[in-house]
Kinemage of the C-alpha trace (Angstrom):
@kinemage 1
@onewidth
@group {chain A} dominant
@subgroup {mainchain}
@vectorlist {calphas} color= white
{ca unk a 1} P -88.740 62.139 -167.225
{ca unk a 2} L -88.231 63.272 -163.717
{ca unk a 3} L -88.177 67.025 -164.069
{ca unk a 4} L -84.849 67.360 -162.249
{ca unk a 5} L -81.683 68.280 -163.961
{ca unk a 6} L -78.107 67.893 -162.950
{ca unk a 7} L -75.689 70.730 -163.220
{ca unk a 8} L -71.989 70.532 -162.806
{ca unk a 9} L -69.638 73.278 -161.884
{ca unk a 10} L -66.090 73.491 -163.083
{ca unk a 11} L -63.909 75.347 -160.655
{ca unk a 12} L -60.943 77.196 -162.070
{ca unk a 13} L -58.680 78.905 -159.599
{ca unk a 14} L -57.834 82.501 -160.307
{ca unk a 15} L -54.420 83.058 -161.857
{ca unk a 16} L -53.792 79.354 -162.512
{ca unk a 17} L -53.645 79.733 -166.308
{ca unk a 18} L -51.136 82.582 -166.044
{ca unk a 19} L -49.114 80.581 -163.535
{ca unk a 20} L -48.955 77.554 -165.834
{ca unk a 21} L -47.897 79.681 -168.814
{ca unk a 22} L -45.160 81.399 -166.791
{ca unk a 23} L -44.003 78.065 -165.365
{ca unk a 24} L -43.791 76.593 -168.853
{ca unk a 25} L -41.599 79.496 -170.012
{ca unk a 26} L -39.369 79.295 -166.946
{ca unk a 27} L -38.971 75.527 -167.300
{ca unk a 28} L -38.001 75.954 -170.956
{ca unk a 29} L -35.458 78.615 -170.006
{ca unk a 30} L -34.138 76.402 -167.208
{ca unk a 31} L -33.756 73.445 -169.587
{ca unk a 32} L -31.908 75.621 -172.077
{ca unk a 33} L -29.471 77.002 -169.513
{ca unk a 34} L -28.960 73.514 -168.049
{ca unk a 35} L -28.135 72.192 -171.533
{ca unk a 36} L -25.661 75.052 -172.013
{ca unk a 37} L -23.921 73.978 -168.807
{ca unk a 38} L -23.776 70.378 -170.060
{ca unk a 39} L -22.367 71.641 -173.366
{ca unk a 40} L -19.613 73.547 -171.544
{ca unk a 41} L -18.803 70.503 -169.400
{ca unk a 42} L -18.615 68.342 -172.516
{ca unk a 43} L -16.523 70.836 -174.473
{ca unk a 44} L -13.897 71.121 -171.740
{ca unk a 45} L -13.700 67.465 -170.720
{ca unk a 46} L -10.108 66.785 -169.702
{ca unk a 47} L -9.279 70.455 -169.326
{ca unk a 48} L -11.904 71.513 -166.828
{ca unk a 49} L -9.612 73.641 -164.681
{ca unk a 50} L -8.466 76.006 -167.401
{ca unk a 51} L -9.381 79.659 -167.013
{ca unk a 52} L -11.622 79.588 -170.064
{ca unk a 53} L -13.427 76.421 -168.929
{ca unk a 54} L -13.997 77.753 -165.428
{ca unk a 55} L -15.238 81.095 -166.705
{ca unk a 56} L -17.696 79.473 -169.104
{ca unk a 57} L -18.912 77.057 -166.419
{ca unk a 58} L -19.407 79.962 -164.053
{ca unk a 59} L -21.366 81.900 -166.690
{ca unk a 60} L -23.522 78.895 -167.569
{ca unk a 61} L -24.142 78.084 -163.918
{ca unk a 62} L -25.141 81.715 -163.315
{ca unk a 63} L -27.764 81.356 -166.054
{ca unk a 64} L -29.123 78.193 -164.464
{ca unk a 65} L -29.290 79.971 -161.109
{ca unk a 66} L -31.176 82.925 -162.631
{ca unk a 67} L -33.779 80.565 -164.072
{ca unk a 68} L -34.110 78.717 -160.766
{ca unk a 69} L -34.587 82.012 -158.919
{ca unk a 70} L -37.359 83.005 -161.347
{ca unk a 71} L -39.095 79.699 -160.660
{ca unk a 72} L -38.751 80.224 -156.908
{ca unk a 73} L -40.281 83.695 -157.183
{ca unk a 74} L -43.130 82.346 -159.310
{ca unk a 75} L -43.858 79.627 -156.743
{ca unk a 76} L -43.724 82.062 -153.817
{ca unk a 77} L -46.249 84.278 -155.616
{ca unk a 78} L -48.445 81.245 -156.304
{ca unk a 79} L -48.339 80.308 -152.611
{ca unk a 80} L -49.474 83.800 -151.616
{ca unk a 81} L -52.225 83.822 -154.243
{ca unk a 82} L -53.382 80.379 -153.068
{ca unk a 83} L -53.441 81.491 -149.430
{ca unk a 84} L -55.661 84.414 -150.405
{ca unk a 85} L -57.976 82.129 -152.366
{ca unk a 86} L -58.234 79.666 -149.457
{ca unk a 87} L -59.241 82.547 -147.187
{ca unk a 88} L -61.759 83.899 -149.710
{ca unk a 89} L -63.389 80.516 -150.338
{ca unk a 90} L -63.425 79.787 -146.628
{ca unk a 91} L -65.353 83.001 -145.994
{ca unk a 92} L -67.763 82.297 -148.875
{ca unk a 93} L -68.273 78.733 -147.635
{ca unk a 94} L -69.081 79.908 -144.111
{ca unk a 95} L -71.504 82.480 -145.493
{ca unk a 96} L -73.229 79.838 -147.633
{ca unk a 97} L -73.475 77.505 -144.623
{ca unk a 98} L -74.995 80.312 -142.522
{ca unk a 99} L -77.573 81.010 -145.226
{ca unk a 100} L -78.435 77.309 -145.463
{ca unk a 101} L -78.792 77.002 -141.687
{ca unk a 102} L -80.931 80.150 -141.556
{ca unk a 103} L -83.161 78.752 -144.284
{ca unk a 104} L -83.509 75.379 -142.545
{ca unk a 105} L -84.027 76.823 -139.067
{ca unk a 106} L -86.144 79.806 -140.069
{ca unk a 107} L -88.788 77.885 -141.938
{ca unk a 108} L -91.742 76.243 -140.215
{ca unk a 109} L -92.673 72.628 -140.906
{ca unk a 110} L -95.643 73.504 -143.091
{ca unk a 111} L -93.559 75.743 -145.378
{ca unk a 112} L -90.868 73.061 -145.727
{ca unk a 113} L -93.226 71.025 -147.918
{ca unk a 114} L -93.623 73.761 -150.537
{ca unk a 115} L -91.886 73.645 -153.889
{ca unk a 116} L -90.517 77.138 -153.307
{ca unk a 117} L -88.762 76.026 -150.112
{ca unk a 118} L -87.431 72.862 -151.743
{ca unk a 119} L -86.031 74.912 -154.609
{ca unk a 120} L -84.405 77.444 -152.233
{ca unk a 121} L -83.005 74.593 -150.137
{ca unk a 122} L -81.538 72.863 -153.194
{ca unk a 123} L -79.943 76.131 -154.347
{ca unk a 124} L -78.458 76.771 -150.899
{ca unk a 125} L -77.105 73.219 -150.716
{ca unk a 126} L -75.630 73.571 -154.202
{ca unk a 127} L -73.921 76.798 -153.179
{ca unk a 128} L -72.435 75.113 -150.100
{ca unk a 129} L -71.214 72.216 -152.264
{ca unk a 130} L -69.723 74.622 -154.815
{ca unk a 131} L -67.737 76.510 -152.191
{ca unk a 132} L -66.656 73.305 -150.464
{ca unk a 133} L -65.230 72.099 -153.771
{ca unk a 134} L -63.596 75.459 -154.487
{ca unk a 135} L -62.121 75.614 -150.978
{ca unk a 136} L -60.748 72.080 -151.408
{ca unk a 137} L -59.191 72.937 -154.757
{ca unk a 138} L -57.649 76.093 -153.314
{ca unk a 139} L -56.162 74.105 -150.413
{ca unk a 140} L -54.799 71.506 -152.856
{ca unk a 141} L -53.231 74.291 -154.930
{ca unk a 142} L -51.717 75.835 -151.801
{ca unk a 143} L -50.165 72.519 -150.820
{ca unk a 144} L -48.905 71.881 -154.365
{ca unk a 145} L -47.368 75.348 -154.655
{ca unk a 146} L -45.838 75.124 -151.173
{ca unk a 147} L -44.090 71.861 -152.083
{ca unk a 148} L -42.929 73.339 -155.401
{ca unk a 149} L -41.644 76.477 -153.630
{ca unk a 150} L -39.722 74.366 -151.114
{ca unk a 151} L -38.145 72.326 -153.913
{ca unk a 152} L -37.310 75.470 -155.889
{ca unk a 153} L -35.741 77.046 -152.812
{ca unk a 154} L -33.634 73.929 -152.205
{ca unk a 155} L -32.530 73.981 -155.850
{ca unk a 156} L -31.588 77.670 -155.667
{ca unk a 157} L -29.611 77.023 -152.500
{ca unk a 158} L -27.778 74.106 -154.115
{ca unk a 159} L -26.985 76.175 -157.218
{ca unk a 160} L -25.787 79.128 -155.115
{ca unk a 161} L -23.435 76.818 -153.216
{ca unk a 162} L -22.151 75.345 -156.478
{ca unk a 163} L -21.709 78.805 -157.955
{ca unk a 164} L -19.870 80.037 -154.865
{ca unk a 165} L -17.642 76.972 -154.956
{ca unk a 166} L -16.936 77.449 -158.657
{ca unk a 167} L -16.645 81.215 -158.282
{ca unk a 168} L -13.450 80.749 -156.288
{ca unk a 169} L -11.854 78.690 -159.031
{ca unk a 170} L -12.019 81.297 -161.817
{ca unk a 171} L -10.378 83.817 -159.492
{ca unk a 172} L -7.633 81.355 -158.504
{ca unk a 173} L -7.145 80.254 -162.095
{ca unk a 174} L -6.798 83.854 -163.281
{ca unk a 175} L -4.319 84.512 -160.478
{ca unk a 176} L -2.274 81.414 -161.304
{ca unk a 177} L -2.384 82.250 -165.001
{ca unk a 178} L -1.146 85.811 -164.402
{ca unk a 179} L 1.750 84.582 -162.222
{ca unk a 180} L 3.176 82.250 -164.892
């Protein structure tokens, strides 16, 4: 046996578990409100411009928009949290690199052959590797959350436009209904 042992580090980004749980709940809520909108559309097929149909569509669409806005807010918060983590891991990585360089440059050739130096060097290299991996994961999370936030924002915008377009119809339908 060689006397060396391998260790692995699992990097878990802070707040990721809470984010995933909140996202799961929001996605379930979004699916439910989307299905309610489909139900309204199905129920009023052929009579989609009646006051009752337009009011129910507007209400259902408002629910979908609320869910989409919650998802957008969640993603914006995740982007900010990821930015903070990228900065933190970047600072820790630079500090670990400085310590490694100081160890390598501050040790004379004779001391570099000692077991104590080799152990300290291995620990410093492991710390650099750990923070490189963590920094990479944080950057990946930032990119993932930024894309998700952009998509959520586009969805909210689309739903707001649809709601504004439909919001005119219930008012016109009520007006036309009251005139007859």
